[in-house]
C-alpha positions in Angstrom: 53.4 -133.2 91.4 55.9 -130.1 92.9 59.1 -130.3 93.0 61.4 -128.0 95.5 64.7 -127.8 95.4 65.6 -126.8 98.5 63.6 -127.6 101.8 63.5 -123.5 102.4 60.7 -121.3 101.5 58.2 -123.9 101.4 54.9 -122.3 100.2 52.1 -123.6 102.8 50.6 -126.1 100.6 53.2 -128.3 100.9 54.6 -127.5 104.6 52.7 -130.2 107.5 53.2 -133.2 105.2 53.6 -136.8 105.5 57.5 -136.9 104.5 58.9 -140.4 103.3 62.8 -139.8 104.0 65.5 -141.6 101.4 67.0 -141.8 98.1 64.7 -143.8 96.7 67.2 -145.7 94.1 64.7 -147.5 91.7 61.6 -147.0 93.4 61.4 -150.5 93.8 58.6 -152.9 95.5 60.5 -152.8 98.8 60.3 -148.4 98.2 57.0 -148.7 97.3 55.9 -150.4 100.5 57.5 -147.3 102.6 55.4 -145.1 100.2 52.1 -147.2 100.8 52.6 -146.9 104.4 53.3 -142.8 104.3 50.2 -142.9 101.8 48.0 -144.0 104.5 49.3 -142.1 107.0 48.7 -138.9 105.2 44.7 -140.3 103.8 44.6 -140.3 107.8 45.8 -137.2 109.0 44.6 -135.5 105.8 47.8 -134.4 104.8 49.9 -134.0 101.3 52.3 -137.3 100.8 55.9 -135.9 99.9 59.8 -137.4 99.7 62.6 -135.9 101.0 65.7 -136.9 98.5 69.2 -136.1 98.0 71.0 -134.7 94.6 73.7 -136.1 94.0 73.3 -139.4 95.4 75.7 -139.4 98.7 77.5 -142.3 97.3 78.9 -140.4 94.8 79.8 -137.2 97.0 81.4 -139.7 99.2 83.2 -142.0 96.5 83.1 -139.8 93.5 85.4 -142.3 91.4 83.1 -145.2 91.2 81.8 -146.0 87.9 78.1 -144.5 87.5 75.9 -147.0 89.6 72.1 -145.2 89.5 69.1 -147.0 88.6 67.1 -143.7 88.8 68.6 -140.6 88.3 66.6 -137.6 89.4 64.3 -136.9 86.3 63.6 -140.7 86.6 63.0 -141.4 89.9 60.5 -138.5 89.9 58.5 -140.0 87.2 58.4 -143.4 88.9 57.3 -141.4 92.2 54.8 -139.4 90.6 53.5 -142.9 89.3 53.0 -144.1 92.9 51.4 -141.3 93.9 53.6 -138.4 95.5 52.2 -134.9 95.8 55.7 -133.5 96.5 59.5 -134.0 96.1 62.1 -132.1 98.6 65.6 -132.5 96.5 68.0 -131.2 99.0 71.9 -130.4 97.7 74.2 -133.1 99.3 77.4 -131.4 99.7 80.4 -132.1 101.8 79.3 -129.4 104.4 75.4 -130.9 104.3 76.6 -134.3 105.3 78.4 -132.7 108.3 75.2 -131.5 109.6 74.5 -132.6 112.9 71.5 -135.4 113.1 69.7 -132.3 115.9 70.3 -129.8 113.3 68.3 -131.9 110.4 65.7 -132.6 112.9 65.2 -128.9 113.9 66.5 -127.0 111.1 64.6 -129.2 108.2 62.1 -131.1 109.7 60.4 -129.1 111.9 61.1 -125.7 111.2 61.5 -125.5 106.7 58.9 -128.0 106.3 56.8 -128.3 109.3 56.4 -132.2 108.7 53.7 -133.6 110.0 54.7 -137.0 110.5 57.7 -138.8 109.5 58.3 -142.7 107.3 62.1 -143.8 107.5 62.8 -147.5 107.0 63.9 -149.4 109.6 67.5 -148.8 108.9 67.6 -145.0 108.2 70.9 -143.3 109.1 71.4 -139.4 109.1 73.3 -136.7 110.4 76.9 -136.4 110.4 78.7 -139.9 110.4 75.5 -141.5 110.4 74.9 -140.5 114.5 71.2 -140.6 114.4 68.9 -143.7 113.5 65.1 -144.4 113.2 65.2 -145.1 117.1 66.3 -141.4 117.5 64.1 -139.5 114.9 60.7 -141.4 117.1 62.3 -140.1 120.5 63.3 -136.4 119.2 59.8 -136.0 116.9 57.8 -136.8 119.7 59.3 -133.2 121.2 59.5 -131.6 118.3 56.1 -132.1 117.1 55.9 -134.4 114.0 55.1 -138.2 114.4 57.4 -141.2 113.1 56.6 -144.1 111.7 59.5 -146.9 111.0 58.7 -149.7 108.5 59.8 -153.2 108.6 61.7 -154.5 106.2 60.4 -155.6 103.1 61.1 -159.1 101.4 59.8 -160.9 98.0 58.2 -163.9 98.3 61.2 -165.8 98.6 62.3 -164.2 101.9 64.7 -161.9 99.9 64.8 -158.2 101.2 64.3 -155.8 98.2 67.0 -153.6 97.3 68.6 -151.6 94.6 72.1 -153.3 95.1 70.5 -156.8 94.3 68.6 -154.9 91.6 71.9 -153.7 90.0 73.8 -157.3 89.8 70.3 -158.5 88.4 71.2 -156.3 85.1 75.1 -156.7 85.6 74.0 -160.7 84.8 71.4 -159.8 82.2 68.6 -161.4 84.4 65.9 -158.1 82.9 63.0 -160.7 84.2 64.7 -160.8 87.9 65.4 -156.5 88.0 61.6 -155.9 86.7 60.4 -158.2 89.6 62.3 -156.3 92.0 61.1 -152.8 90.8 57.3 -153.9 90.0 58.6 -152.9 86.3 60.7 -153.1 83.6 64.0 -151.3 84.0 64.2 -148.0 81.6 66.5 -145.6 80.6 65.2 -142.5 80.1 66.7 -139.1 78.4 66.5 -136.4 74.9 67.3 -137.8 72.0 70.8 -137.0 70.7 72.3 -136.7 67.7 74.7 -139.9 66.7 77.0 -140.1 63.8 74.0 -141.6 61.4 75.6 -144.5 60.7 72.9 -147.0 61.5 70.6 -145.1 58.4 73.2 -146.2 55.9 72.5 -149.9 56.9 68.9 -149.5 57.2 68.5 -149.4 60.9 68.0 -145.6 61.8 69.2 -145.8 65.8 67.4 -143.0 68.3 71.0 -142.5 70.7 70.8 -141.7 74.8 73.4 -140.6 77.2 74.4 -143.3 79.6 76.3 -141.2 81.5 73.9 -140.6 84.3 73.0 -144.6 84.8 74.7 -147.5 86.0 76.1 -149.7 83.0 74.3 -153.3 83.1 75.6 -156.1 80.5 76.6 -154.6 77.1 74.8 -156.4 74.5 71.7 -156.1 72.6 67.9 -156.1 74.2 64.6 -155.9 73.2 63.1 -153.0 73.9 59.5 -150.6 74.5 59.9 -147.1 73.9 57.7 -144.8 74.9 57.6 -140.7 73.8 55.0 -138.1 75.6 52.6 -137.1 72.9 53.2 -133.9 71.7 57.6 -134.3 72.0 58.0 -132.4 75.4 59.2 -133.4 78.3 56.1 -132.6 80.6 52.6 -134.5 80.4 51.4 -138.1 81.1 50.6 -139.3 78.1 53.0 -141.8 76.7 52.9 -143.7 73.0 54.8 -147.1 73.3 56.9 -148.6 70.4 58.3 -152.1 70.3 61.9 -152.1 69.2 65.5 -152.9 69.3 68.6 -151.3 71.4 72.2 -151.8 71.3 73.4 -150.7 74.6 77.7 -150.9 74.5 80.4 -149.0 72.6 80.0 -150.2 69.2 83.6 -152.0 68.5 82.9 -152.7 65.0 82.9 -148.7 64.4 85.9 -148.1 66.6 83.7 -146.5 69.5 84.3 -145.7 72.8 81.9 -144.6 75.7 79.0 -146.3 76.2 75.8 -145.3 75.1 72.3 -146.8 73.9 71.0 -146.7 70.6 67.9 -147.2 69.8 66.3 -148.6 66.6 62.0 -148.4 66.7 60.3 -151.2 64.4 58.2 -149.5 61.9 58.8 -146.3 62.8 59.8 -143.0 60.6 59.0 -140.1 62.8 62.0 -137.5 63.5 63.0 -137.9 67.2 65.9 -135.5 67.2 65.3 -133.2 70.7 62.3 -135.4 72.5 62.3 -137.2 75.6 62.2 -141.4 75.4 61.6 -143.8 78.2 63.2 -146.7 76.9 62.0 -149.9 78.7 64.8 -152.9 78.7 62.6 -156.2 78.2 65.0 -158.8 77.7 68.6 -159.7 76.8 69.2 -160.8 73.9 73.4 -161.1 73.1 76.3 -159.5 74.2 78.2 -157.5 72.3 80.9 -158.3 69.4 83.0 -157.0 67.1 82.1 -158.1 63.5 84.6 -157.8 60.4 82.7 -155.0 59.0 79.4 -153.3 58.5 77.7 -156.0 56.0 78.2 -158.7 58.7 76.9 -155.8 60.9 73.8 -155.5 59.1 73.2 -159.6 58.9 73.4 -159.8 62.3 71.0 -156.9 63.2 68.5 -158.4 61.1 68.7 -161.4 63.0 68.8 -159.6 66.1 65.5 -157.7 65.2 63.5 -161.1 64.0 64.5 -162.4 67.5 63.4 -159.1 69.5 59.9 -158.9 67.6 59.0 -162.9 68.6 60.1 -161.8 72.0 57.7 -159.0 72.7 55.4 -160.7 70.5 55.5 -163.2 73.9 55.5 -160.3 76.7 52.6 -158.3 77.4 53.1 -154.4 77.5 
């Protein structure tokens, strides 16, 4: 898959694509249904399948003071899009200036001129352009005049008639409902990132941890989770082969040692390799307990021992 951080100077191989447009935060099953329709059109037209998305997320531009809310920052989103067979991703820089572009300018300059789009696929509630002046009906009408087809997908619902939405997934994660989030995502929710150097306190009590920043991610319920962690063979950020290891993770501020910022600390079972500087995918499988403050490291160690036993039992019952 190829990633383009601009719509300009797109090479010939990426022009004429079937382009699905959206934020696709989470790349959940609703998004995947849209992408499946786009893939079917691409196969019929013998064209590449592309996604056009925006960074940063428009919400963070219009409401910059809100706490982190992303399910999938760009690297995680790219991984998920690659997994469902997308050929190209166009990442447009969403700035206040870009937000003031008219719907007409977006269609003629970006879709027609820059991308030479063959066909566009959008969701039923898609809006675009300054003050959301454009919608799917306008895109369909003007697309016929500008030379590209348009498919508008219907709303996608679960078997229980619930609309697939990123907002609903966030609610599940806030409530510690990992199974509910996974059912909407089609996979366990995960946090990806490079392993950071911590204070190495975990080593002193027999539970070394790999630390990942939560700065770019929404914060689910703080506490202890049973997890599975995947590392790329070779240790770099390029490649498709992962080795998965069971473990336990604390997501929180570490009140026992007077921590302040939220971070993810992962302890991998029966694992003693050096992980610093490596890329790790951490799937949150089950919420075990809320974060709490202990009266000392001995009490903390005893609780972690109990947590590890519980995590091993639960992960043994849940298929990888």
